[in-house]
BALOBA-1460 file (C-alpha; in Angstrom, 3 decimals):
// residues 353
<rec num="1" residu="x" x="16.572" y="-17.104" z="-11.630"/>
<rec num="2" residu="x" x="14.600" y="-17.095" z="-8.380"/>
<rec num="3" residu="x" x="11.373" y="-15.911" z="-10.019"/>
<rec num="4" residu="x" x="10.330" y="-13.678" z="-12.871"/>
<rec num="5" residu="x" x="9.691" y="-10.454" z="-10.989"/>
<rec num="6" residu="x" x="12.388" y="-10.974" z="-8.381"/>
<rec num="7" residu="x" x="14.894" y="-11.171" z="-11.223"/>
<rec num="8" residu="x" x="13.425" y="-8.142" z="-12.909"/>
<rec num="9" residu="x" x="14.384" y="-5.934" z="-10.015"/>
<rec num="10" residu="x" x="17.591" y="-7.674" z="-9.120"/>
<rec num="11" residu="x" x="17.923" y="-6.876" z="-5.420"/>
<rec num="12" residu="x" x="14.581" y="-5.095" z="-5.178"/>
<rec num="13" residu="x" x="11.491" y="-6.592" z="-3.602"/>
<rec num="14" residu="x" x="9.123" y="-4.580" z="-5.759"/>
<rec num="15" residu="x" x="8.761" y="-5.429" z="-9.422"/>
<rec num="16" residu="x" x="9.521" y="-2.293" z="-11.164"/>
<rec num="17" residu="x" x="8.844" y="-2.149" z="-14.801"/>
<rec num="18" residu="x" x="10.037" y="-4.461" z="-17.458"/>
<rec num="19" residu="x" x="10.412" y="-2.282" z="-20.539"/>
<rec num="20" residu="x" x="12.445" y="0.584" z="-19.171"/>
<rec num="21" residu="x" x="13.258" y="3.961" z="-20.680"/>
<rec num="22" residu="x" x="16.998" y="4.301" z="-20.242"/>
<rec num="23" residu="x" x="18.927" y="7.541" z="-20.100"/>
<rec num="24" residu="x" x="19.835" y="7.204" z="-23.798"/>
<rec num="25" residu="x" x="16.104" y="7.016" z="-24.579"/>
<rec num="26" residu="x" x="16.363" y="3.411" z="-25.766"/>
<rec num="27" residu="x" x="13.211" y="1.516" z="-24.858"/>
<rec num="28" residu="x" x="13.646" y="-2.128" z="-23.964"/>
<rec num="29" residu="x" x="10.711" y="-4.368" z="-24.811"/>
<rec num="30" residu="x" x="9.219" y="-6.180" z="-21.843"/>
<rec num="31" residu="x" x="9.806" y="-9.614" z="-23.365"/>
<rec num="32" residu="x" x="13.496" y="-8.876" z="-23.892"/>
<rec num="33" residu="x" x="13.851" y="-7.949" z="-20.243"/>
<rec num="34" residu="x" x="11.994" y="-11.067" z="-19.091"/>
<rec num="35" residu="x" x="14.347" y="-13.207" z="-21.137"/>
<rec num="36" residu="x" x="17.441" y="-11.253" z="-20.073"/>
<rec num="37" residu="x" x="16.664" y="-11.949" z="-16.428"/>
<rec num="38" residu="x" x="16.205" y="-15.649" z="-17.027"/>
<rec num="39" residu="x" x="12.447" y="-15.987" z="-16.904"/>
<rec num="40" residu="x" x="11.660" y="-19.505" z="-17.997"/>
<rec num="41" residu="x" x="9.803" y="-20.159" z="-21.212"/>
<rec num="42" residu="x" x="7.174" y="-21.985" z="-19.167"/>
<rec num="43" residu="x" x="6.584" y="-18.815" z="-17.101"/>
<rec num="44" residu="x" x="6.418" y="-16.684" z="-20.240"/>
<rec num="45" residu="x" x="3.913" y="-19.080" z="-21.802"/>
<rec num="46" residu="x" x="1.752" y="-18.855" z="-18.694"/>
<rec num="47" residu="x" x="1.867" y="-15.043" z="-18.829"/>
<rec num="48" residu="x" x="1.067" y="-14.971" z="-22.542"/>
<rec num="49" residu="x" x="-1.843" y="-17.352" z="-21.946"/>
<rec num="50" residu="x" x="-3.391" y="-14.723" z="-19.682"/>
<rec num="51" residu="x" x="-2.480" y="-16.220" z="-16.313"/>
<rec num="52" residu="x" x="-1.520" y="-14.252" z="-13.240"/>
<rec num="53" residu="x" x="1.830" y="-15.648" z="-12.129"/>
<rec num="54" residu="x" x="2.609" y="-15.274" z="-8.400"/>
<rec num="55" residu="x" x="6.067" y="-15.383" z="-6.850"/>
<rec num="56" residu="x" x="7.414" y="-15.663" z="-3.318"/>
<rec num="57" residu="x" x="9.563" y="-12.648" z="-2.428"/>
<rec num="58" residu="x" x="10.343" y="-13.718" z="1.146"/>
<rec num="59" residu="x" x="14.086" y="-13.201" z="0.772"/>
<rec num="60" residu="x" x="13.463" y="-9.483" z="0.378"/>
<rec num="61" residu="x" x="11.679" y="-9.092" z="3.713"/>
<rec num="62" residu="x" x="13.500" y="-6.669" z="5.983"/>
<rec num="63" residu="x" x="12.061" y="-7.701" z="9.333"/>
<rec num="64" residu="x" x="10.037" y="-10.427" z="11.016"/>
<rec num="65" residu="x" x="7.034" y="-8.111" z="10.830"/>
<rec num="66" residu="x" x="7.065" y="-7.945" z="7.039"/>
<rec num="67" residu="x" x="5.542" y="-10.056" z="4.271"/>
<rec num="68" residu="x" x="6.720" y="-9.498" z="0.706"/>
<rec num="69" residu="x" x="5.138" y="-11.110" z="-2.330"/>
<rec num="70" residu="x" x="4.629" y="-10.206" z="-5.961"/>
<rec num="71" residu="x" x="2.921" y="-11.219" z="-9.183"/>
<rec num="72" residu="x" x="2.832" y="-10.397" z="-12.890"/>
<rec num="73" residu="x" x="0.253" y="-10.441" z="-15.672"/>
<rec num="74" residu="x" x="-0.085" y="-9.349" z="-19.295"/>
<rec num="75" residu="x" x="-2.896" y="-7.066" z="-20.381"/>
<rec num="76" residu="x" x="-3.939" y="-7.113" z="-24.022"/>
<rec num="77" residu="x" x="-4.054" y="-3.375" z="-24.496"/>
<rec num="78" residu="x" x="-1.330" y="-1.012" z="-25.752"/>
<rec num="79" residu="x" x="0.082" y="1.276" z="-23.098"/>
<rec num="80" residu="x" x="-1.470" y="4.526" z="-24.439"/>
<rec num="81" residu="x" x="-4.922" y="2.961" z="-24.075"/>
<rec num="82" residu="x" x="-4.095" y="1.752" z="-20.568"/>
<rec num="83" residu="x" x="-2.935" y="5.229" z="-19.554"/>
<rec num="84" residu="x" x="-6.168" y="6.831" z="-20.718"/>
<rec num="85" residu="x" x="-8.200" y="4.327" z="-18.695"/>
<rec num="86" residu="x" x="-6.311" y="4.768" z="-15.446"/>
<rec num="87" residu="x" x="-7.976" y="7.512" z="-13.436"/>
<rec num="88" residu="x" x="-6.731" y="9.374" z="-10.413"/>
<rec num="89" residu="x" x="-9.803" y="8.157" z="-8.537"/>
<rec num="90" residu="x" x="-8.647" y="4.535" z="-8.691"/>
<rec num="91" residu="x" x="-6.868" y="2.759" z="-5.860"/>
<rec num="92" residu="x" x="-4.885" y="-0.457" z="-5.592"/>
<rec num="93" residu="x" x="-6.893" y="-1.326" z="-2.479"/>
<rec num="94" residu="x" x="-9.687" y="-3.694" z="-3.605"/>
<rec num="95" residu="x" x="-12.871" y="-1.632" z="-3.785"/>
<rec num="96" residu="x" x="-14.893" y="-4.232" z="-1.875"/>
<rec num="97" residu="x" x="-12.639" y="-3.625" z="1.137"/>
<rec num="98" residu="x" x="-13.130" y="0.167" z="1.112"/>
<rec num="99" residu="x" x="-16.013" y="1.162" z="3.373"/>
<rec num="100" residu="x" x="-15.533" y="4.922" z="3.019"/>
<rec num="101" residu="x" x="-12.863" y="7.358" z="1.855"/>
<rec num="102" residu="x" x="-12.081" y="10.998" z="1.375"/>
<rec num="103" residu="x" x="-9.495" y="12.978" z="-0.580"/>
<rec num="104" residu="x" x="-7.133" y="15.152" z="1.422"/>
<rec num="105" residu="x" x="-5.605" y="18.458" z="0.426"/>
<rec num="106" residu="x" x="-3.716" y="21.264" z="2.083"/>
<rec num="107" residu="x" x="-1.902" y="21.272" z="5.405"/>
<rec num="108" residu="x" x="-4.862" y="20.255" z="7.565"/>
<rec num="109" residu="x" x="-6.991" y="17.951" z="5.411"/>
<rec num="110" residu="x" x="-10.721" y="17.336" z="5.865"/>
<rec num="111" residu="x" x="-11.402" y="14.395" z="8.178"/>
<rec num="112" residu="x" x="-15.040" y="15.171" z="8.910"/>
<rec num="113" residu="x" x="-16.118" y="12.002" z="7.085"/>
<rec num="114" residu="x" x="-14.240" y="9.737" z="9.507"/>
<rec num="115" residu="x" x="-16.999" y="8.114" z="11.529"/>
<rec num="116" residu="x" x="-18.447" y="4.955" z="13.045"/>
<rec num="117" residu="x" x="-21.960" y="3.813" z="12.182"/>
<rec num="118" residu="x" x="-24.355" y="1.838" z="14.387"/>
<rec num="119" residu="x" x="-23.438" y="-1.533" z="12.896"/>
<rec num="120" residu="x" x="-22.344" y="-4.376" z="15.158"/>
<rec num="121" residu="x" x="-18.780" y="-4.313" z="13.838"/>
<rec num="122" residu="x" x="-18.401" y="-0.564" z="14.295"/>
<rec num="123" residu="x" x="-19.846" y="-0.720" z="17.796"/>
<rec num="124" residu="x" x="-17.406" y="-3.496" z="18.682"/>
<rec num="125" residu="x" x="-14.563" y="-1.368" z="17.349"/>
<rec num="126" residu="x" x="-15.696" y="1.605" z="19.419"/>
<rec num="127" residu="x" x="-15.878" y="-0.538" z="22.564"/>
<rec num="128" residu="x" x="-12.444" y="-1.913" z="21.776"/>
<rec num="129" residu="x" x="-11.070" y="1.614" z="21.516"/>
<rec num="130" residu="x" x="-12.521" y="2.648" z="24.896"/>
<rec num="131" residu="x" x="-10.877" y="-0.380" z="26.542"/>
<rec num="132" residu="x" x="-7.575" y="-0.110" z="24.666"/>
<rec num="133" residu="x" x="-4.224" y="0.459" z="26.293"/>
<rec num="134" residu="x" x="-0.611" y="0.357" z="25.147"/>
<rec num="135" residu="x" x="0.122" y="-3.190" z="24.108"/>
<rec num="136" residu="x" x="-3.130" y="-3.590" z="22.173"/>
<rec num="137" residu="x" x="-3.100" y="-3.448" z="18.401"/>
<rec num="138" residu="x" x="-4.083" y="0.217" z="18.112"/>
<rec num="139" residu="x" x="-1.201" y="1.976" z="16.426"/>
<rec num="140" residu="x" x="-0.840" y="4.996" z="18.669"/>
<rec num="141" residu="x" x="2.343" y="6.693" z="19.752"/>
<rec num="142" residu="x" x="3.053" y="7.282" z="23.437"/>
<rec num="143" residu="x" x="1.735" y="10.838" z="23.163"/>
<rec num="144" residu="x" x="-1.347" y="9.697" z="21.243"/>
<rec num="145" residu="x" x="-2.162" y="7.065" z="23.861"/>
<rec num="146" residu="x" x="-2.059" y="9.704" z="26.578"/>
<rec num="147" residu="x" x="-4.258" y="12.071" z="24.568"/>
<rec num="148" residu="x" x="-6.835" y="9.382" z="23.665"/>
<rec num="149" residu="x" x="-7.103" y="8.185" z="27.260"/>
<rec num="150" residu="x" x="-7.814" y="11.704" z="28.489"/>
<rec num="151" residu="x" x="-10.196" y="12.556" z="25.648"/>
<rec num="152" residu="x" x="-12.378" y="9.458" z="26.052"/>
<rec num="153" residu="x" x="-12.376" y="9.409" z="29.848"/>
<rec num="154" residu="x" x="-15.434" y="11.628" z="30.314"/>
<rec num="155" residu="x" x="-17.497" y="9.709" z="27.731"/>
<rec num="156" residu="x" x="-16.824" y="6.207" z="29.060"/>
<rec num="157" residu="x" x="-20.212" y="5.880" z="30.779"/>
<rec num="158" residu="x" x="-22.241" y="7.548" z="28.020"/>
<rec num="159" residu="x" x="-24.624" y="5.784" z="25.644"/>
<rec num="160" residu="x" x="-23.329" y="4.052" z="22.525"/>
<rec num="161" residu="x" x="-24.201" y="6.918" z="20.177"/>
<rec num="162" residu="x" x="-22.157" y="9.357" z="22.259"/>
<rec num="163" residu="x" x="-19.292" y="6.899" z="22.432"/>
<rec num="164" residu="x" x="-19.329" y="6.472" z="18.630"/>
<rec num="165" residu="x" x="-19.165" y="10.229" z="18.163"/>
<rec num="166" residu="x" x="-16.308" y="10.584" z="20.646"/>
<rec num="167" residu="x" x="-14.400" y="7.685" z="19.067"/>
<rec num="168" residu="x" x="-14.785" y="9.298" z="15.645"/>
<rec num="169" residu="x" x="-13.476" y="12.631" z="16.928"/>
<rec num="170" residu="x" x="-10.535" y="10.837" z="18.540"/>
<rec num="171" residu="x" x="-9.655" y="9.123" z="15.272"/>
<rec num="172" residu="x" x="-10.074" y="12.388" z="13.352"/>
<rec num="173" residu="x" x="-7.570" y="14.009" z="15.709"/>
<rec num="174" residu="x" x="-5.062" y="11.143" z="15.375"/>
<rec num="175" residu="x" x="-5.371" y="10.948" z="11.588"/>
<rec num="176" residu="x" x="-5.031" y="14.698" z="11.152"/>
<rec num="177" residu="x" x="-1.882" y="14.752" z="13.245"/>
<rec num="178" residu="x" x="-0.396" y="11.795" z="11.351"/>
<rec num="179" residu="x" x="-1.279" y="13.383" z="8.008"/>
<rec num="180" residu="x" x="0.276" y="16.740" z="8.916"/>
<rec num="181" residu="x" x="3.466" y="15.078" z="10.160"/>
<rec num="182" residu="x" x="3.801" y="13.005" z="6.993"/>
<rec num="183" residu="x" x="3.165" y="15.958" z="4.681"/>
<rec num="184" residu="x" x="5.842" y="17.910" z="6.537"/>
<rec num="185" residu="x" x="8.532" y="15.240" z="6.866"/>
<rec num="186" residu="x" x="7.522" y="12.126" z="4.897"/>
<rec num="187" residu="x" x="8.764" y="8.802" z="6.253"/>
<rec num="188" residu="x" x="10.745" y="10.615" z="8.935"/>
<rec num="189" residu="x" x="7.501" y="12.121" z="10.234"/>
<rec num="190" residu="x" x="5.917" y="8.737" z="11.059"/>
<rec num="191" residu="x" x="5.923" y="8.439" z="14.847"/>
<rec num="192" residu="x" x="6.756" y="5.033" z="16.404"/>
<rec num="193" residu="x" x="3.783" y="3.137" z="17.802"/>
<rec num="194" residu="x" x="3.739" y="1.986" z="21.421"/>
<rec num="195" residu="x" x="3.015" y="-1.717" z="21.885"/>
<rec num="196" residu="x" x="3.840" y="-2.027" z="25.564"/>
<rec num="197" residu="x" x="5.310" y="-0.107" z="28.477"/>
<rec num="198" residu="x" x="8.762" y="-0.281" z="26.892"/>
<rec num="199" residu="x" x="8.077" y="-1.698" z="23.430"/>
<rec num="200" residu="x" x="7.905" y="0.584" z="20.405"/>
<rec num="201" residu="x" x="7.663" y="-0.243" z="16.689"/>
<rec num="202" residu="x" x="9.479" y="2.198" z="14.420"/>
<rec num="203" residu="x" x="7.104" y="1.961" z="11.462"/>
<rec num="204" residu="x" x="8.884" y="4.771" z="9.629"/>
<rec num="205" residu="x" x="12.192" y="2.938" z="9.742"/>
<rec num="206" residu="x" x="10.577" y="-0.294" z="8.542"/>
<rec num="207" residu="x" x="8.960" y="1.561" z="5.662"/>
<rec num="208" residu="x" x="12.285" y="3.166" z="4.753"/>
<rec num="209" residu="x" x="13.968" y="-0.254" z="4.646"/>
<rec num="210" residu="x" x="11.251" y="-1.530" z="2.339"/>
<rec num="211" residu="x" x="11.566" y="1.515" z="0.097"/>
<rec num="212" residu="x" x="15.342" y="1.083" z="-0.088"/>
<rec num="213" residu="x" x="14.768" y="-2.218" z="-1.874"/>
<rec num="214" residu="x" x="13.556" y="-0.115" z="-4.838"/>
<rec num="215" residu="x" x="17.094" y="1.260" z="-5.272"/>
<rec num="216" residu="x" x="17.792" y="-0.528" z="-8.598"/>
<rec num="217" residu="x" x="15.165" y="1.700" z="-10.206"/>
<rec num="218" residu="x" x="17.273" y="4.771" z="-9.446"/>
<rec num="219" residu="x" x="19.472" y="4.229" z="-12.497"/>
<rec num="220" residu="x" x="16.415" y="4.578" z="-14.755"/>
<rec num="221" residu="x" x="14.064" y="6.744" z="-12.728"/>
<rec num="222" residu="x" x="16.235" y="8.711" z="-10.273"/>
<rec num="223" residu="x" x="13.641" y="11.393" z="-9.586"/>
<rec num="224" residu="x" x="10.959" y="8.831" z="-8.791"/>
<rec num="225" residu="x" x="13.205" y="6.858" z="-6.463"/>
<rec num="226" residu="x" x="14.281" y="10.073" z="-4.763"/>
<rec num="227" residu="x" x="10.720" y="11.111" z="-3.978"/>
<rec num="228" residu="x" x="9.879" y="7.618" z="-2.662"/>
<rec num="229" residu="x" x="12.812" y="7.825" z="-0.275"/>
<rec num="230" residu="x" x="12.910" y="11.511" z="0.571"/>
<rec num="231" residu="x" x="9.400" y="12.920" z="0.150"/>
<rec num="232" residu="x" x="8.524" y="15.797" z="0.384"/>
<rec num="233" residu="x" x="11.875" y="16.490" z="-1.269"/>
<rec num="234" residu="x" x="11.529" y="16.177" z="-5.041"/>
<rec num="235" residu="x" x="7.736" y="15.986" z="-4.929"/>
<rec num="236" residu="x" x="7.385" y="18.107" z="-8.080"/>
<rec num="237" residu="x" x="8.407" y="15.169" z="-10.277"/>
<rec num="238" residu="x" x="5.092" y="13.392" z="-9.834"/>
<rec num="239" residu="x" x="1.376" y="13.566" z="-9.244"/>
<rec num="240" residu="x" x="0.352" y="13.005" z="-5.617"/>
<rec num="241" residu="x" x="-2.965" y="11.848" z="-4.187"/>
<rec num="242" residu="x" x="-3.654" y="11.799" z="-0.442"/>
<rec num="243" residu="x" x="-6.632" y="10.042" z="1.100"/>
<rec num="244" residu="x" x="-8.068" y="8.707" z="4.299"/>
<rec num="245" residu="x" x="-9.799" y="5.363" z="3.963"/>
<rec num="246" residu="x" x="-12.009" y="3.228" z="6.136"/>
<rec num="247" residu="x" x="-11.138" y="-0.281" z="5.042"/>
<rec num="248" residu="x" x="-12.098" y="-3.768" z="6.125"/>
<rec num="249" residu="x" x="-9.047" y="-5.657" z="7.391"/>
<rec num="250" residu="x" x="-9.410" y="-8.998" z="9.161"/>
<rec num="251" residu="x" x="-13.173" y="-8.302" z="9.344"/>
<rec num="252" residu="x" x="-12.540" y="-5.092" z="11.295"/>
<rec num="253" residu="x" x="-13.125" y="-1.475" z="10.226"/>
<rec num="254" residu="x" x="-9.692" y="0.136" z="10.048"/>
<rec num="255" residu="x" x="-8.817" y="3.746" z="9.255"/>
<rec num="256" residu="x" x="-5.816" y="4.271" z="6.997"/>
<rec num="257" residu="x" x="-3.890" y="7.157" z="5.473"/>
<rec num="258" residu="x" x="-2.660" y="6.664" z="1.922"/>
<rec num="259" residu="x" x="-0.290" y="8.489" z="-0.386"/>
<rec num="260" residu="x" x="-0.249" y="7.674" z="-4.101"/>
<rec num="261" residu="x" x="2.818" y="8.747" z="-6.096"/>
<rec num="262" residu="x" x="2.321" y="8.649" z="-9.865"/>
<rec num="263" residu="x" x="4.739" y="9.256" z="-12.734"/>
<rec num="264" residu="x" x="3.638" y="8.931" z="-16.361"/>
<rec num="265" residu="x" x="5.758" y="9.028" z="-19.514"/>
<rec num="266" residu="x" x="4.913" y="8.292" z="-23.132"/>
<rec num="267" residu="x" x="5.728" y="4.601" z="-22.676"/>
<rec num="268" residu="x" x="5.603" y="3.824" z="-18.975"/>
<rec num="269" residu="x" x="3.751" y="4.433" z="-15.763"/>
<rec num="270" residu="x" x="4.868" y="4.083" z="-12.167"/>
<rec num="271" residu="x" x="2.199" y="4.047" z="-9.478"/>
<rec num="272" residu="x" x="3.109" y="3.545" z="-5.837"/>
<rec num="273" residu="x" x="0.391" y="3.431" z="-3.211"/>
<rec num="274" residu="x" x="1.682" y="3.782" z="0.326"/>
<rec num="275" residu="x" x="-0.470" y="3.098" z="3.376"/>
<rec num="276" residu="x" x="1.696" y="4.947" z="5.846"/>
<rec num="277" residu="x" x="-0.678" y="4.752" z="8.786"/>
<rec num="278" residu="x" x="-3.363" y="2.302" z="9.930"/>
<rec num="279" residu="x" x="-5.061" y="2.798" z="13.272"/>
<rec num="280" residu="x" x="-5.072" y="-0.943" z="13.968"/>
<rec num="281" residu="x" x="-4.448" y="-4.388" z="12.466"/>
<rec num="282" residu="x" x="-1.182" y="-3.582" z="10.664"/>
<rec num="283" residu="x" x="1.701" y="-1.163" z="10.482"/>
<rec num="284" residu="x" x="1.920" y="-0.180" z="6.836"/>
<rec num="285" residu="x" x="1.553" y="-1.440" z="3.308"/>
<rec num="286" residu="x" x="3.236" y="-0.394" z="0.099"/>
<rec num="287" residu="x" x="2.399" y="-1.429" z="-3.452"/>
<rec num="288" residu="x" x="4.287" y="-0.570" z="-6.624"/>
<rec num="289" residu="x" x="2.610" y="-0.972" z="-10.005"/>
<rec num="290" residu="x" x="4.582" y="-0.712" z="-13.239"/>
<rec num="291" residu="x" x="3.534" y="-0.740" z="-16.914"/>
<rec num="292" residu="x" x="5.673" y="-0.956" z="-20.069"/>
<rec num="293" residu="x" x="5.283" y="-2.164" z="-23.652"/>
<rec num="294" residu="x" x="5.288" y="-5.903" z="-24.238"/>
<rec num="295" residu="x" x="4.993" y="-6.639" z="-27.940"/>
<rec num="296" residu="x" x="1.521" y="-5.643" z="-29.083"/>
<rec num="297" residu="x" x="0.151" y="-5.680" z="-25.539"/>
<rec num="298" residu="x" x="1.266" y="-4.430" z="-22.158"/>
<rec num="299" residu="x" x="3.276" y="-6.083" z="-19.426"/>
<rec num="300" residu="x" x="2.238" y="-5.236" z="-15.894"/>
<rec num="301" residu="x" x="4.084" y="-5.963" z="-12.682"/>
<rec num="302" residu="x" x="2.688" y="-5.623" z="-9.179"/>
<rec num="303" residu="x" x="4.199" y="-6.294" z="-5.784"/>
<rec num="304" residu="x" x="3.245" y="-5.607" z="-2.222"/>
<rec num="305" residu="x" x="5.154" y="-5.331" z="1.008"/>
<rec num="306" residu="x" x="2.927" y="-5.474" z="4.070"/>
<rec num="307" residu="x" x="4.121" y="-4.934" z="7.624"/>
<rec num="308" residu="x" x="1.932" y="-6.093" z="10.491"/>
<rec num="309" residu="x" x="2.466" y="-6.271" z="14.220"/>
<rec num="310" residu="x" x="0.790" y="-9.662" z="14.540"/>
<rec num="311" residu="x" x="3.718" y="-11.229" z="12.688"/>
<rec num="312" residu="x" x="5.958" y="-10.137" z="15.540"/>
<rec num="313" residu="x" x="4.387" y="-12.733" z="17.843"/>
<rec num="314" residu="x" x="4.583" y="-16.487" z="18.366"/>
<rec num="315" residu="x" x="1.243" y="-16.874" z="16.591"/>
<rec num="316" residu="x" x="2.488" y="-14.640" z="13.787"/>
<rec num="317" residu="x" x="5.546" y="-16.819" z="13.282"/>
<rec num="318" residu="x" x="3.327" y="-19.882" z="13.067"/>
<rec num="319" residu="x" x="1.032" y="-18.191" z="10.540"/>
<rec num="320" residu="x" x="3.730" y="-16.485" z="8.429"/>
<rec num="321" residu="x" x="3.645" y="-18.964" z="5.546"/>
<rec num="322" residu="x" x="-0.154" y="-18.931" z="5.529"/>
<rec num="323" residu="x" x="-0.162" y="-15.146" z="5.569"/>
<rec num="324" residu="x" x="2.227" y="-15.006" z="2.619"/>
<rec num="325" residu="x" x="-0.013" y="-17.358" z="0.661"/>
<rec num="326" residu="x" x="-3.017" y="-15.174" z="1.473"/>
<rec num="327" residu="x" x="-1.120" y="-12.038" z="0.401"/>
<rec num="328" residu="x" x="-0.118" y="-13.736" z="-2.831"/>
<rec num="329" residu="x" x="-3.695" y="-14.749" z="-3.506"/>
<rec num="330" residu="x" x="-4.871" y="-11.183" z="-2.836"/>
<rec num="331" residu="x" x="-2.317" y="-9.703" z="-5.226"/>
<rec num="332" residu="x" x="-3.252" y="-12.228" z="-7.885"/>
<rec num="333" residu="x" x="-6.915" y="-11.366" z="-7.433"/>
<rec num="334" residu="x" x="-6.226" y="-7.632" z="-7.688"/>
<rec num="335" residu="x" x="-4.202" y="-8.153" z="-10.863"/>
<rec num="336" residu="x" x="-6.925" y="-10.249" z="-12.427"/>
<rec num="337" residu="x" x="-9.540" y="-7.603" z="-11.549"/>
<rec num="338" residu="x" x="-7.414" y="-4.856" z="-13.119"/>
<rec num="339" residu="x" x="-6.733" y="-6.966" z="-16.217"/>
<rec num="340" residu="x" x="-10.463" y="-7.624" z="-16.628"/>
<rec num="341" residu="x" x="-11.333" y="-3.939" z="-16.193"/>
<rec num="342" residu="x" x="-8.720" y="-2.750" z="-18.662"/>
<rec num="343" residu="x" x="-9.591" y="-5.302" z="-21.320"/>
<rec num="344" residu="x" x="-13.325" y="-4.665" z="-20.983"/>
<rec num="345" residu="x" x="-13.087" y="-1.346" z="-22.785"/>
<rec num="346" residu="x" x="-14.344" y="0.591" z="-19.766"/>
<rec num="347" residu="x" x="-12.524" y="2.886" z="-17.357"/>
<rec num="348" residu="x" x="-11.440" y="1.622" z="-13.977"/>
<rec num="349" residu="x" x="-14.054" y="2.715" z="-11.485"/>
<rec num="350" residu="x" x="-13.726" y="5.098" z="-8.601"/>
<rec num="351" residu="x" x="-12.690" y="3.742" z="-5.246"/>
<rec num="352" residu="x" x="-15.539" y="2.330" z="-3.266"/>
<rec num="353" residu="x" x="-17.639" y="1.405" z="-6.299"/>
């Protein structure tokens, strides 16, 4: 097989779950599935020894802007215990990278917490926004670029405090519009971003292609796959959490919109966290986490597909392999953190802790 988790999902780039509840209610043990898909005994021994095992999922990348990688680990806790420790306040984004966040609800959402402080990095980001134009890395649509330019024009010569306030209001407006469009139409509501006078990146289409690689899960979890592909259609099958986040990406403060889609059963859990909008630095990210029984413990699979505009450049092509290694290291680190939290006997903390 190509790798443990790649085999587990056949043609999918995201590792699904290993012990799967089939339509006839037969539960397959995680170890049986690992063996059925040709996972080597050496890989299984590494997993059972407590290692995080990373795999290259590059063959499942759908575009030159995308990096796909995945990893697996075993957690020495039975699934019912794991389920009680997972809280809706947790996030798959490493807490040390979350600078601020807020839950969203309803059609409008509350974005009043979106702000810039007087730190050097925030001030640099504000200045960058005032100088931005199509072709920079700010992920604005054509209409958003026109609105931002007009909105910030009268504040351009103001002091830094006034500029920070105006920049925050501009981002609040953009994020609210993106949130409303996504809640109304899902992936189809994600507007293309303008990267030049005639260059546009269809982030929604890229995200749909990534989500289509989950298709093998449809035979076991058709409702879950349907909501991943066609949200808001079929949303009633799952729990949904919407947030805005201010996260640190490439040493820059970046505002993101996230949608978590959670389905729990007596013996499995599916948790997808989708970053469907980032105001700069990248296009989207999507992580799928799966849990199923593995002997006396629990098998956990995690994979991430990240799509970033910088990869669509000469420099990006040169750095692709390095970026994949960095993504793999990040996933491995996240898995190890989660394993440690779950085996410590304490609940996973709230985001930002």
